[in-house]
N, C-alpha and C positions, 0 to 999 in steps of 0.2 A: 603295728604292722601295716604295710601299704598294699593296696590292691590295684592292679593295673588292667586296663582294658584298651585294646587296640582294635579298631574297626577298619577293614579294608574292603572297599566296595568295587565290584566290577560288573558292568552291564554288558549283556550280549543280547542283541535282537536281530531277527533274521528277515523280518518282512517289511521293514521301513527304515528310513535313514535317521529318524529322530528316536531318541530314547523314550520308551514308554513312561507314562506318568505313574510310576510306582515308587514308593518310598518304604524302605525297611529301617526300623529303628528299635531301640531296646529301652527297657525300664529296669533299673536295678531294684532288687528286692532283698530281703534279709539274707537269703541263702543262695543268691545267684542273680539271674536275669530272666526277664520275659521278652521274647522277640515278637514284634508286631509288624504289620504291613498296612499301608494305605494304597488303595487302587483308585486313581482318578479316571481311568479309562472307562469306555462305555461297553466293554465286553469283559468276560473273565480273563484273568491273567494267570499264567503258570510261572512259578518261581522255584528254582533249585538253589539250595544254600549248602556250601561246603565250609564247615567250621574247622578251625584249628583251635584246640582248647588245652588249657592246663588246669587240672584239678576241677574240672567241670563235667558233669554228665549231661548228655543231650537227650531230652525226652523224644522217644520215637526213633532215635538213631540219627546218623549223619547222612548228608547228601539226599535228603528227601525232596520230593517235588510237592509244593503246596499250591493250591488253587484258591485265588482270591476273587470274590464276587465283584461285579462292576460297581463303580461309584460307592466304595465302602472303605471306611477308615477304621483303624485300630483292630484289624483282624488278627487274632492270636495265631501265631505260627508254631512256636515251640518254647520250651523253657530250658534254661541252662542252670543246673543245680550243683552247688558245691559238693564235691565228693568227700574230702577230708576237711572238717572244720578246723579253723586255726591256721591253715596253710594258705599261702598266696594262690590266687587264681587269676586267669586272664583268658581272653579269647580274641580271635580275629576271624574274618570270614570273607568269602567272595561269593557272588551270586549271579545267576543267569536268569533272565526274565524274557517272556514272550507272550504274545496275544493267545487267547484261546484256552481251553481246558485240555491239558496234555493227556489226561486220563480218560477222556471220552472218545469212544469210537462209534457212538450211536448217532445216526442222522437219518433224515427222511429220504430213503432211496427211491421213493415213488413220486417225488415232487415233480410237477410239470413246469419246467422253466420256460420263460418267454424268450424268443430271439431278441438279441440286444440292439434292435433298431425299430423304428416306428413302422406302423402298418403301411401296406402298399409299397413295400420295398423288397428288393431281391439282392442278396450278396453271396459271394462264394467263400467257402471255407478253403483258404489257400493251404493251410497246414493244420492237420488234425491231431487227434490223440497219438502220442508217441511218434510225432513227425520226424522226418530225417534231418531237418536243419537245426532247430533249437529246442525241439520238444522230446528229445530222447528220454524215455522213462518218465514222461510227464504227461498227464491228462490235461492238455491245454488246447485251445482253439485260436486260430488266426483268421479273422474275417478281412478280406481285401475290400477296402472302401476309401473313397476320396477324403482328403483332409477336410474337416468341418462337417462330416456326417454326424447326424444326431445319434447319440448313444442312450439307450434306455435300460433301466434296471431289469435284470432277468428274474429278480425275486425281491420281495419286500425285505426291509432290514434297516439297520442304522449305520450311518457313515462313520467309520472310525479313523480314517486317514485320507488325506488328499495331498498330492504333490502336483503342482501345475506351473512351476516357475522355470522349467528347463526348455531349451530350444535346440540343443545339439543332438545330432544323431550320427551313427555309423554302423557298419555291419559286423562289428567285433563286440565280444562280450564285455570288454572294458567300458563300453558306452552304456551298460546297464545302469550305472549310477546316475545317468541323466534321464531315466524313465520318468514320465509323468503318469500318475495313476490315481484311481479312486478305489478304496477298499470298503466293502460293505459287509457287516456282520449279520447273518441270518438267524431266525428264531431257533433253528435246530442245531446251532453251534458251528455251522460251516461259514466260510467266508467266500466272497467273490472279489477278484481284482480285475479291474478294467485298465489296460495299460497302453501307452504310447499316445495319450491324449495330446492335443495341440497345446501350445503354451496358453495359459489362462483359459484352458478348455473345460474347466469344471464349473457347473452351475450349482453344485451342492457344497456344503461345508461340513466339517466334523460336528457330529451331534444331530444332523438332519435325519429324520425318519422318512424313508422313501417307500413308495408303493411299487408293486410289480408293474412294469411298463412305463414308469415315470421317466421323463427326460432328466439325465444326470450330467451330461457333458457332450463334448465334441471330439471326434477321432482326429488323429494326427500322424506324424511320422517322426517321433521324438524318442531318444534313448537308443537302445539296441534294436535298430530297425533299418531295413534297407529300402522300404517303400511304405506308402500310407496303408495302415491297417489297424485293426483293433485286436489286441491280444487279450483273451479272456480265460480265466482259470477259476475253478471252484475247488476249495480245499478245506481240510481240517488242519489247523495249525498245532503242531507239536512243539516242544521246547526248542529243539535244534533243527527241525526240518518241517516241510509241508508234506502232507499226504494228499496229493491231488486226486480228484474224483471225476469219474465219467458221469455226465448228467444227461437226462432226456429233455428235449425241447419240443414245444408245440410248433408245428410247421403248417404251411398252407393256411387254411381257414381256422386252424387251432384244434381241429378234431384229431389230427394225427400226432402221435407222441413217439419220438425216435431219437436215437443217437445220431449226431451229425457226422458225416463222412467227408474225408479230405477230397478236395477238388470238385465237390458238388455245390450247386447253387441252391439257396433256400429262400422261398418267398413267404412273407408274412402278410396275412390278410385277416387279422383279428385285432 
């Protein structure tokens, strides 16, 4: 009797243009298969698998979301066990993967973020949380600043993605694919994305650990942008969407902690 196995793999990622470094594979055992995953990314990954099976039972059921630890190989996801011995069996699957822990909603709501530029500077928040132009239902901030302005990390973390090769911009969403950005993963599971950097405008690379206030790159006017600015967003990454977060920033000499308001200027002196 012959046994057949067909594997169909589909990647879906929502926060970057490159496929995450995740590998799903199987090992055949006496009564079925064991499904494993490798995660070469520097943050947890969420994976949802949709199996189509014949004469195989799926441990834990189908369409589960699995969380894989950073830089971890051969993590057990599930087992497929033969239902009726002596009968042919096979399976196929598709899966979706993305950064972050889909199941986690806990993060440090009291963290004091630094303004994303060096001390002794003042910049205006042109568009704030849930802004009229491109921030509808999104907790994001746009800082108006000249091209080449130094950008500093608002919080410590590890760099998980950098794109800095683009130079095109326009005022339509179709130019979003040309965005240059840096994404940093924070200790509490949140992410920060710094967008519209100038071409070759990052001084950090994937894997770098950065401190709060450290220089990471230079602002620009690239991608979905009609003028020089920095687009900044902090978020929890779910499998199919982001949950953007309002965060409090240290302003002035660093003693005041507040939510930033649209059309207001903010001075950093710390």
